[in-house]
Backbone as numpy.savetxt, mean C-alpha at the origin, in Angstrom:
# Nx Ny Nz CAx CAy CAz Cx Cy Cz
13.09 0.09 6.29 12.00 -0.69 6.81 11.63 -1.73 5.76
11.79 -2.96 6.06 11.42 -4.02 5.12 10.01 -4.48 5.44
9.21 -4.60 4.41 7.78 -4.85 4.58 7.34 -5.92 3.59
6.75 -6.98 4.10 6.20 -8.00 3.21 4.75 -7.65 2.89
4.10 -8.50 2.18 2.75 -8.20 1.67 1.69 -8.28 2.76
1.84 -7.52 3.83 0.86 -7.58 4.91 -0.46 -6.93 4.51
-0.53 -6.19 3.40 -1.77 -5.57 2.95 -2.45 -6.39 1.84
-2.04 -7.63 1.65 -2.68 -8.47 0.64 -4.16 -8.65 0.95
-4.53 -8.63 2.22 -5.95 -8.75 2.58 -6.73 -7.51 2.14
-6.05 -6.40 1.88 -6.68 -5.18 1.34 -6.62 -5.18 -0.19
-6.09 -6.25 -0.79 -5.92 -6.39 -2.23 -4.81 -5.47 -2.76
-3.75 -5.28 -1.95 -2.58 -4.51 -2.36 -1.32 -5.34 -2.12
-0.30 -5.11 -2.95 0.99 -5.76 -2.76 2.09 -4.70 -2.82
3.22 -5.00 -2.20 4.35 -4.08 -2.16 5.04 -4.07 -3.52
5.28 -2.86 -4.05 5.98 -2.68 -5.32 7.41 -2.22 -5.06
7.57 -1.27 -4.15 8.89 -0.73 -3.81 8.92 -0.45 -2.31
10.04 -0.78 -1.68 10.15 -0.65 -0.23 11.55 -0.16 0.11
11.63 1.02 0.73 12.92 1.49 1.23 12.71 2.20 2.56
13.72 2.84 3.10 13.62 3.45 4.43 12.74 4.70 4.46
12.49 5.35 3.33 11.72 6.60 3.31 10.26 6.42 2.91
9.96 5.39 2.12 8.57 5.18 1.68 8.36 3.72 1.27
7.09 3.35 1.18 6.68 2.04 0.68 5.60 2.29 -0.37
5.76 1.71 -1.56 4.76 1.84 -2.62 4.01 0.52 -2.76
2.69 0.63 -2.93 1.82 -0.53 -3.10 1.04 -0.38 -4.40
0.64 -1.52 -4.97 -0.18 -1.54 -6.17 -1.30 -2.54 -5.95
-2.48 -2.25 -6.50 -3.61 -3.17 -6.37 -3.33 -4.49 -7.05
-3.74 -5.58 -6.43 -3.55 -6.90 -7.01 -4.58 -7.14 -8.11
-5.86 -6.95 -7.80 -6.93 -7.14 -8.78 -7.08 -5.94 -9.71
-6.77 -4.76 -9.21 -6.90 -3.52 -9.98 -5.58 -2.75 -9.90
-4.64 -3.01 -10.82 -3.30 -2.42 -10.77 -3.26 -0.89 -10.83
-4.34 -0.24 -11.28 -4.34 1.23 -11.31 -4.49 1.83 -9.91
-4.98 1.03 -8.97 -5.10 1.50 -7.58 -3.71 1.47 -6.94
-3.33 2.57 -6.32 -1.99 2.71 -5.74 -2.09 3.24 -4.32
-1.10 2.91 -3.52 -0.93 3.50 -2.19 0.55 3.78 -2.00
0.85 4.80 -1.22 2.23 5.10 -0.90 2.29 5.58 0.55
3.17 4.96 1.34 3.38 5.34 2.74 4.70 6.07 2.84
4.68 7.25 3.46 5.88 8.06 3.65 6.26 8.05 5.12
7.54 7.84 5.41 8.03 7.91 6.78 8.29 9.37 7.13
7.52 9.91 8.08 7.70 11.30 8.49 8.68 11.41 9.65
8.48 10.60 10.66 9.33 10.52 11.85 9.36 9.05 12.26
10.31 8.64 13.07 10.29 7.26 13.55 8.94 6.95 14.22
8.27 5.93 13.72 6.99 5.53 14.27 5.79 6.26 13.71
5.98 7.24 12.80 4.87 8.00 12.22 4.96 7.95 10.70
3.92 7.41 10.06 3.89 7.31 8.61 2.62 7.99 8.09
2.70 8.55 6.90 1.56 9.15 6.21 1.27 8.27 5.00
0.00 7.88 4.82 -0.35 7.01 3.71 -1.26 7.76 2.73
-0.87 7.77 1.45 -1.67 8.36 0.38 -2.28 7.20 -0.41
-3.61 7.20 -0.55 -4.32 6.14 -1.26 -4.97 6.74 -2.50
-4.69 6.16 -3.67 -5.23 6.64 -4.94 -6.04 5.49 -5.57
-7.37 5.56 -5.42 -8.25 4.52 -5.96 -8.79 4.98 -7.31
-8.22 4.46 -8.37 -8.63 4.83 -9.73 -9.69 3.88 -10.29
-9.78 2.70 -9.72 -10.78 1.72 -10.15 -11.63 1.31 -8.95
-12.75 0.69 -9.22 -13.65 0.27 -8.15 -12.89 -0.60 -7.15
-13.10 -0.31 -5.88 -12.38 -1.01 -4.82 -13.38 -1.69 -3.91
-13.26 -3.00 -3.77 -14.14 -3.75 -2.88 -13.37 -4.95 -2.37
-13.34 -5.11 -1.05 -12.67 -6.24 -0.44 -13.65 -6.92 0.49
-13.63 -8.23 0.49 -14.53 -8.99 1.34 -13.76 -9.52 2.54
-14.28 -9.28 3.74 -13.64 -9.76 4.97 -13.86 -11.26 5.11
-12.86 -11.95 5.64 -12.97 -13.39 5.85 -13.21 -13.70 7.29
């Protein structure tokens, strides 16, 4: 699954992307991480690790 930076509005960017998982890192706060795991076709589990203050403003 190829994934571009569709979560940039959440202040995250893609670090690693393959068929089993996608890793994200915070843009403003690099210690913040997310990882999406592919469980079944069409079903993903997302783990979010917020180590620094997280705040995003909607446009």
